Backbone as a chain_set.jsonl record, in Angstrom:
{"seq": "MSTVTDPIADLLARVRNGAQAQKPELFVPYSKIKADVVRILKEEGYITDYELDRTAAHPRIKITNKLVNRSCAITGLKRVSRPGLRRYVGAQEVPRVLGGMGISILSTPRGVLSGREAKKQNVGGELLAYVW", "coords": {"N": [[2.943, -69.993, 35.083], [3.09, -66.907, 33.772], [5.692, -64.312, 33.443], [5.448, -60.886, 34.173], [6.413, -58.047, 32.721], [6.018, -55.403, 33.387], [4.627, -54.566, 36.17], [3.067, -52.66, 37.484], [1.625, -51.492, 35.314], [0.083, -53.687, 34.6], [-1.417, -53.991, 36.92], [-2.81, -51.444, 36.645], [-4.199, -51.938, 34.057], [-5.941, -54.216, 34.797], [-7.581, -52.965, 36.941], [-8.656, -50.962, 35.358], [-10.001, -52.626, 33.403], [-11.856, -53.935, 35.02], [-13.263, -51.788, 35.959], [-14.551, -50.876, 33.794], [-16.034, -53.086, 33.025], [-17.794, -53.031, 35.157], [-17.379, -54.462, 37.368], [-18.064, -55.657, 40.756], [-15.916, -56.47, 42.433], [-12.412, -57.275, 42.235], [-9.414, -59.214, 41.801], [-5.891, -58.829, 42.146], [-2.408, -59.78, 41.787], [-0.233, -59.714, 44.471], [2.127, -57.185, 45.37], [4.382, -54.925, 47.135], [4.488, -52.391, 46.144], [2.227, -52.303, 44.429], [0.265, -52.59, 46.494], [0.68, -50.201, 47.634], [-0.045, -48.36, 45.687], [-2.748, -49.085, 45.281], [-3.598, -48.293, 47.881], [-3.488, -45.624, 47.607], [-5.442, -45.118, 45.814], [-7.73, -45.79, 47.367], [-7.477, -43.934, 49.38], [-7.944, -41.632, 48.016], [-10.52, -41.869, 47.134], [-11.425, -43.563, 44.972], [-11.805, -46.151, 44.838], [-13.708, -48.478, 46.806], [-12.629, -50.287, 48.929], [-9.972, -52.176, 50.021], [-8.186, -55.222, 50.473], [-5.745, -57.742, 51.66], [-5.544, -60.811, 50.494], [-4.666, -63.892, 51.553], [-5.568, -66.617, 51.281], [-5.378, -67.974, 48.97], [-3.049, -69.6, 46.791], [-0.856, -67.999, 46.115], [-0.256, -64.814, 47.584], [-2.678, -62.067, 47.094], [-4.342, -59.129, 46.073], [-7.382, -58.089, 47.064], [-9.719, -56.109, 45.596], [-12.283, -53.74, 46.021], [-14.552, -52.331, 43.996], [-15.779, -48.834, 43.567], [-18.946, -48.162, 42.981], [-20.967, -45.962, 41.501], [-24.069, -44.724, 40.862], [-24.677, -47.043, 39.233], [-22.218, -46.97, 37.816], [-18.733, -47.055, 37.543], [-16.463, -45.384, 39.651], [-14.011, -44.745, 38.783], [-12.94, -43.262, 35.747], [-10.877, -43.325, 33.926], [-7.415, -44.407, 33.592], [-4.037, -43.909, 33.336], [-0.74, -45.056, 32.488], [2.11, -43.584, 33.077], [5.239, -43.28, 33.498], [7.266, -45.77, 32.173], [8.866, -48.991, 31.735], [10.531, -48.563, 29.61], [10.942, -46.034, 29.147], [11.546, -43.862, 31.648], [9.791, -41.396, 33.584], [10.366, -38.643, 35.345], [9.575, -36.213, 37.995], [10.031, -32.904, 39.49], [9.402, -31.417, 42.549], [8.005, -28.98, 42.236], [7.055, -29.468, 39.709], [4.943, -31.219, 39.633], [2.311, -32.669, 37.75], [-1.068, -31.308, 37.176], [-4.128, -33.207, 37.004], [-6.651, -33.311, 34.691], [-7.384, -30.639, 35.372], [-7.362, -30.597, 38.136], [-9.177, -32.317, 38.861], [-8.608, -34.959, 38.674], [-6.079, -37.523, 39.753], [-2.524, -37.57, 40.234], [-0.077, -40.085, 40.446], [2.868, -40.783, 42.498], [5.943, -42.176, 42.929], [8.097, -41.578, 45.384], [10.986, -40.632, 47.424], [9.866, -40.683, 49.9], [7.941, -42.732, 49.95], [5.182, -44.092, 48.172], [3.032, -41.616, 46.732], [0.27, -39.492, 46.438], [-0.336, -36.876, 43.899], [-0.918, -34.42, 45.063], [-0.354, -34.74, 47.785], [2.437, -34.95, 47.531], [3.076, -32.586, 46.617], [2.562, -31.028, 48.767], [4.315, -31.975, 50.736], [6.61, -31.321, 49.421], [8.135, -32.812, 47.66], [9.601, -34.577, 44.963], [9.559, -37.141, 42.354], [9.359, -40.4, 40.69], [6.922, -40.308, 38.079], [4.181, -42.298, 38.34], [1.368, -42.873, 37.357], [-1.578, -41.613, 35.966], [-4.994, -40.858, 37.25], [-8.305, -40.569, 36.735]], "CA": [[2.548, -68.64, 35.13], [4.027, -65.976, 32.944], [6.262, -63.134, 34.108], [5.056, -59.574, 33.726], [7.58, -56.984, 32.673], [5.59, -53.987, 33.94], [3.42, -55.029, 37.032], [2.042, -51.487, 37.547], [0.701, -51.367, 34.02], [-0.762, -54.939, 34.679], [-2.49, -53.544, 37.721], [-3.837, -50.573, 36.074], [-5.053, -52.732, 33.127], [-6.985, -54.929, 35.525], [-8.514, -52.063, 37.401], [-9.48, -50.372, 34.174], [-11.045, -53.475, 32.675], [-12.895, -54.189, 36.006], [-14.099, -50.633, 36.114], [-15.435, -50.78, 32.494], [-17.045, -54.171, 33.228], [-18.716, -52.782, 36.284], [-17.305, -55.689, 38.419], [-17.846, -55.114, 42.185], [-14.556, -56.75, 42.984], [-11.463, -58.037, 41.354], [-8.108, -59.583, 42.27], [-4.561, -58.564, 41.476], [-1.331, -60.411, 42.515], [0.411, -58.699, 45.602], [3.473, -56.747, 45.656], [4.304, -53.77, 47.936], [4.211, -51.181, 45.232], [0.872, -52.467, 44.076], [-0.539, -52.349, 47.504], [0.592, -48.763, 47.792], [-0.975, -47.617, 44.595], [-4.209, -49.464, 45.642], [-4.028, -47.574, 49.105], [-3.612, -44.134, 47.167], [-6.799, -45.021, 45.131], [-8.756, -45.829, 48.229], [-7.576, -42.527, 50.144], [-8.438, -40.489, 47.179], [-11.998, -42.261, 46.924], [-11.673, -44.181, 43.591], [-12.219, -47.484, 45.179], [-14.338, -48.582, 48.2], [-11.861, -50.893, 49.893], [-9.041, -53.221, 49.511], [-7.576, -55.987, 51.553], [-4.815, -58.635, 51.305], [-6.143, -62.238, 50.554], [-3.734, -64.858, 51.673], [-6.121, -67.879, 51.112], [-4.885, -68.564, 47.684], [-1.481, -70.243, 46.695], [0.052, -66.932, 46.057], [-1.051, -63.617, 48.138], [-3.308, -61.197, 46.162], [-5.098, -58.011, 46.696], [-8.909, -57.938, 46.646], [-10.141, -54.534, 45.416], [-13.68, -53.517, 45.702], [-14.878, -51.011, 43.144], [-16.848, -47.941, 43.978], [-19.946, -47.997, 41.895], [-21.731, -44.812, 41.829], [-25.171, -44.663, 39.919], [-24.311, -47.988, 38.467], [-20.986, -46.915, 37.027], [-17.481, -47.02, 38.331], [-15.932, -44.036, 39.899], [-12.731, -44.603, 37.923], [-13.428, -43.369, 34.27], [-9.709, -43.499, 33.256], [-6.217, -44.629, 33.978], [-2.929, -43.858, 32.275], [0.338, -45.384, 32.902], [3.097, -42.452, 32.629], [6.541, -43.872, 33.449], [7.276, -47.14, 32.001], [10.298, -49.436, 31.956], [11.42, -48.239, 28.512], [11.039, -44.557, 29.245], [11.203, -43.41, 32.91], [9.489, -40.017, 33.715], [10.721, -38.012, 36.827], [9.205, -34.719, 37.992], [10.43, -32.247, 40.553], [8.369, -31.001, 43.581], [7.251, -27.895, 41.826], [6.451, -29.755, 38.405], [3.979, -32.28, 39.66], [1.023, -32.227, 37.005], [-2.365, -31.533, 37.624], [-4.881, -34.098, 36.093], [-7.948, -32.863, 34.336], [-7.549, -29.269, 36.114], [-7.564, -30.878, 39.56], [-10.32, -33.408, 38.917], [-7.882, -36.351, 38.693], [-4.862, -37.403, 40.604], [-1.32, -38.368, 39.645], [0.521, -41.167, 41.535], [4.08, -40.649, 42.315], [6.877, -42.945, 43.791], [9.07, -40.618, 45.924], [11.71, -41.119, 48.586], [9.059, -41.033, 51.103], [7.021, -43.722, 49.546], [4.141, -43.776, 47.131], [2.168, -40.529, 47.379], [-0.565, -38.727, 45.392], [0.303, -35.598, 43.483], [-1.369, -33.147, 46.11], [0.43, -35.042, 48.979], [3.964, -34.862, 47.225], [3.269, -31.107, 46.561], [2.521, -30.589, 50.204], [5.525, -32.459, 51.471], [7.645, -30.77, 48.656], [9.053, -33.957, 47.068], [9.351, -35.29, 43.66], [9.811, -38.669, 42.1], [8.867, -40.918, 39.388], [5.439, -40.252, 37.949], [3.766, -43.633, 37.839], [0.184, -42.887, 36.63], [-2.759, -40.662, 36.25], [-6.178, -41.514, 37.537], [-9.455, -39.654, 36.691]], "C": [[3.552, -67.74, 34.639], [4.482, -64.784, 33.754], [5.728, -61.812, 33.424], [6.118, -58.605, 33.813], [7.271, -55.714, 33.284], [4.38, -54.296, 34.87], [2.616, -53.753, 37.302], [1.094, -51.265, 36.349], [-0.242, -52.599, 34.047], [-1.872, -54.575, 35.665], [-3.371, -52.517, 37.327], [-4.796, -51.17, 34.996], [-6.251, -53.473, 33.789], [-7.978, -54.0, 36.085], [-9.381, -51.245, 36.337], [-10.52, -51.406, 33.584], [-12.142, -53.86, 33.884], [-13.73, -53.063, 36.314], [-15.095, -50.585, 34.915], [-16.503, -51.814, 32.428], [-18.185, -54.06, 34.318], [-18.649, -53.921, 37.278], [-17.268, -55.047, 39.727], [-16.629, -55.46, 42.915], [-13.575, -57.515, 41.961], [-10.1, -58.181, 42.147], [-6.899, -59.357, 41.397], [-3.459, -59.339, 42.301], [-0.618, -59.286, 43.401], [1.836, -58.393, 45.252], [3.265, -55.563, 46.425], [3.964, -52.461, 47.174], [2.711, -51.17, 44.896], [-0.008, -52.115, 45.111], [-0.69, -50.904, 47.824], [-0.072, -48.046, 46.946], [-2.353, -47.835, 44.908], [-4.54, -48.517, 46.925], [-4.239, -46.164, 48.581], [-5.08, -44.062, 46.545], [-7.922, -45.061, 46.351], [-8.77, -44.55, 49.143], [-8.08, -41.475, 49.268], [-9.969, -40.863, 46.795], [-12.319, -42.829, 45.612], [-12.179, -45.429, 43.807], [-12.909, -47.518, 46.597], [-13.445, -49.029, 49.302], [-11.048, -51.911, 49.212], [-8.646, -54.072, 50.663], [-6.712, -57.12, 50.847], [-5.434, -59.99, 51.452], [-4.994, -63.128, 50.52], [-4.167, -66.278, 51.566], [-5.588, -68.53, 50.026], [-3.518, -68.978, 47.816], [-0.61, -69.094, 46.707], [-0.972, -65.579, 46.614], [-1.455, -62.786, 46.995], [-4.042, -60.208, 46.877], [-6.562, -58.065, 46.147], [-9.331, -56.425, 46.645], [-11.697, -54.495, 45.186], [-13.893, -52.25, 45.145], [-15.919, -50.054, 43.672], [-17.723, -47.7, 42.94], [-20.944, -46.953, 42.288], [-22.755, -44.662, 40.558], [-24.833, -45.821, 38.695], [-23.234, -47.849, 37.499], [-19.781, -46.66, 37.935], [-16.986, -45.712, 38.572], [-14.657, -43.69, 39.178], [-13.177, -44.622, 36.491], [-12.033, -43.49, 33.47], [-8.474, -43.675, 34.044], [-5.197, -44.705, 32.993], [-1.639, -44.137, 32.956], [1.433, -44.11, 32.238], [4.466, -42.923, 32.412], [6.381, -45.21, 33.077], [8.594, -47.507, 31.872], [11.232, -48.924, 30.803], [11.599, -46.669, 28.514], [10.446, -43.983, 30.702], [10.777, -41.809, 32.851], [9.672, -39.481, 35.156], [10.137, -36.642, 36.725], [9.768, -34.262, 39.28], [9.253, -31.791, 41.472], [7.473, -29.881, 43.043], [6.654, -28.272, 40.193], [5.31, -30.945, 38.41], [2.714, -31.896, 38.882], [-0.188, -32.289, 37.763], [-3.223, -32.402, 36.623], [-6.209, -33.636, 35.929], [-8.32, -31.537, 35.282], [-7.859, -29.704, 37.566], [-8.561, -31.986, 39.68], [-9.832, -34.813, 39.167], [-6.696, -36.264, 39.58], [-3.591, -37.973, 39.808], [-0.647, -39.023, 40.993], [1.994, -41.096, 41.261], [4.878, -41.638, 43.332], [8.085, -42.113, 44.097], [9.817, -41.242, 47.026], [10.997, -41.425, 49.678], [7.876, -41.906, 51.006], [6.109, -43.349, 48.291], [3.122, -42.762, 47.531], [1.249, -40.101, 46.132], [0.18, -37.431, 45.061], [0.112, -34.388, 44.529], [-0.397, -33.445, 47.299], [2.021, -34.75, 48.654], [4.215, -33.324, 47.142], [3.448, -30.629, 48.031], [3.618, -30.894, 50.873], [6.781, -32.157, 50.528], [8.771, -31.732, 48.21], [8.607, -34.207, 45.68], [9.763, -36.553, 43.454], [9.471, -38.973, 40.825], [7.319, -40.925, 39.334], [4.947, -41.391, 37.346], [2.48, -43.527, 36.959], [-0.703, -41.773, 36.997], [-3.984, -41.357, 36.208], [-7.138, -40.328, 37.421], [-10.716, -40.256, 36.588]], "O": [[4.722, -67.78, 35.02], [3.77, -64.3, 34.634], [5.61, -61.743, 32.2], [6.678, -58.359, 34.881], [8.174, -54.978, 33.681], [3.238, -54.289, 34.409], [1.393, -53.893, 37.328], [-0.073, -50.897, 36.478], [-1.34, -52.486, 33.502], [-3.057, -54.771, 35.395], [-4.572, -52.59, 37.584], [-6.005, -50.943, 35.02], [-7.399, -53.343, 33.364], [-9.162, -54.154, 35.784], [-10.568, -50.952, 36.48], [-11.683, -51.096, 33.326], [-13.304, -54.07, 33.535], [-14.814, -53.235, 36.871], [-16.283, -50.294, 35.059], [-17.616, -51.615, 31.94], [-19.199, -54.754, 34.386], [-19.626, -54.304, 37.922], [-16.585, -54.04, 39.915], [-16.303, -54.832, 43.923], [-13.968, -58.235, 41.043], [-9.753, -57.371, 43.007], [-6.853, -59.618, 40.195], [-3.669, -59.504, 43.502], [-0.486, -58.123, 43.019], [2.624, -59.266, 44.887], [2.129, -55.091, 46.478], [3.214, -51.602, 47.637], [2.029, -50.158, 45.061], [-0.989, -51.418, 44.851], [-1.742, -50.374, 48.18], [-0.714, -47.079, 47.355], [-3.147, -46.897, 44.834], [-5.659, -48.011, 47.008], [-5.147, -45.506, 49.089], [-5.808, -43.089, 46.74], [-8.936, -44.372, 46.243], [-9.822, -44.118, 49.614], [-8.617, -40.479, 49.752], [-10.581, -40.042, 46.112], [-13.429, -42.608, 45.127], [-13.004, -45.865, 43.004], [-12.669, -46.649, 47.435], [-13.38, -48.444, 50.383], [-11.305, -52.416, 48.119], [-8.781, -53.621, 51.801], [-6.896, -57.417, 49.666], [-5.85, -60.297, 52.569], [-4.321, -63.155, 49.49], [-3.323, -67.16, 51.722], [-5.322, -69.725, 50.156], [-2.868, -68.745, 48.835], [0.439, -69.209, 47.342], [-2.114, -65.36, 46.209], [-0.74, -62.732, 45.995], [-4.357, -60.324, 48.062], [-6.833, -58.082, 44.947], [-9.253, -55.695, 47.633], [-12.258, -55.132, 44.294], [-13.507, -51.207, 45.673], [-16.919, -50.527, 44.213], [-17.326, -47.043, 41.978], [-21.661, -47.069, 43.282], [-22.33, -44.506, 39.414], [-24.751, -45.545, 37.498], [-23.252, -48.497, 36.452], [-19.917, -46.073, 39.008], [-17.09, -44.889, 37.662], [-14.289, -42.53, 38.996], [-13.678, -45.621, 35.973], [-12.144, -43.776, 32.278], [-8.422, -43.13, 35.146], [-5.31, -45.38, 31.969], [-1.391, -43.502, 33.981], [1.464, -43.828, 31.041], [4.9, -42.99, 31.262], [5.456, -45.861, 33.563], [9.486, -46.658, 31.872], [12.453, -48.849, 30.938], [12.474, -46.173, 27.805], [9.264, -43.714, 30.916], [11.403, -41.045, 32.116], [9.036, -40.004, 36.071], [10.142, -35.981, 35.686], [9.997, -35.098, 40.153], [8.119, -31.844, 40.996], [6.287, -29.843, 43.371], [5.933, -27.489, 39.574], [4.88, -31.484, 37.391], [2.065, -30.918, 39.253], [-0.411, -33.035, 38.717], [-2.985, -32.274, 35.422], [-6.934, -33.538, 36.918], [-9.411, -31.441, 35.844], [-8.71, -29.035, 38.152], [-8.664, -32.53, 40.78], [-10.489, -35.678, 39.745], [-6.317, -35.211, 40.093], [-3.709, -38.745, 38.857], [-0.676, -38.626, 42.158], [2.448, -41.277, 40.131], [4.432, -41.838, 44.461], [8.975, -41.932, 43.266], [9.393, -42.269, 47.555], [11.36, -42.33, 50.429], [6.947, -41.864, 51.813], [6.353, -42.4, 47.546], [2.41, -42.947, 48.518], [1.549, -40.389, 44.974], [1.096, -36.97, 45.741], [0.978, -33.535, 44.722], [0.294, -32.541, 47.77], [2.753, -34.336, 49.553], [5.278, -32.811, 47.492], [4.391, -29.923, 48.388], [3.989, -30.056, 51.695], [7.87, -32.665, 50.795], [9.981, -31.543, 48.333], [7.445, -34.073, 45.295], [10.349, -37.126, 44.372], [9.29, -38.14, 39.937], [6.579, -41.377, 40.208], [5.111, -41.637, 36.151], [2.507, -44.074, 35.857], [-0.646, -41.124, 38.042], [-4.198, -42.267, 35.407], [-6.86, -39.237, 37.918], [-11.731, -39.56, 36.545]]}, "num_chains": 1, "name": "protein.A"}
């Protein structure tokens, strides 16, 4: 098994590929940060459900895509902060995605939060990704 240098980008690529292929469910290797990012996607309504699958040799996350009119609710994902260039934003600088139609995902001192929740709690952090 090969090592992945950017596990969050790997998660986003798998979700993007599953959405474009209209797969009803997909599996990604488990880590705490990936589980938190997937939790945000569920809370914001981009996926139907997720659960931790421990039946395999290594734990993994089973993601159930939300299919609306035979197309996935996720139309795009973009990794913002990456290992080669980290991007941090303050509480007042959290960007709006597509004029409020999308979300930004941040890693803050209070955990992984959506952009709206980070603004509400008045915290900034590392800008992980945009989802629309």
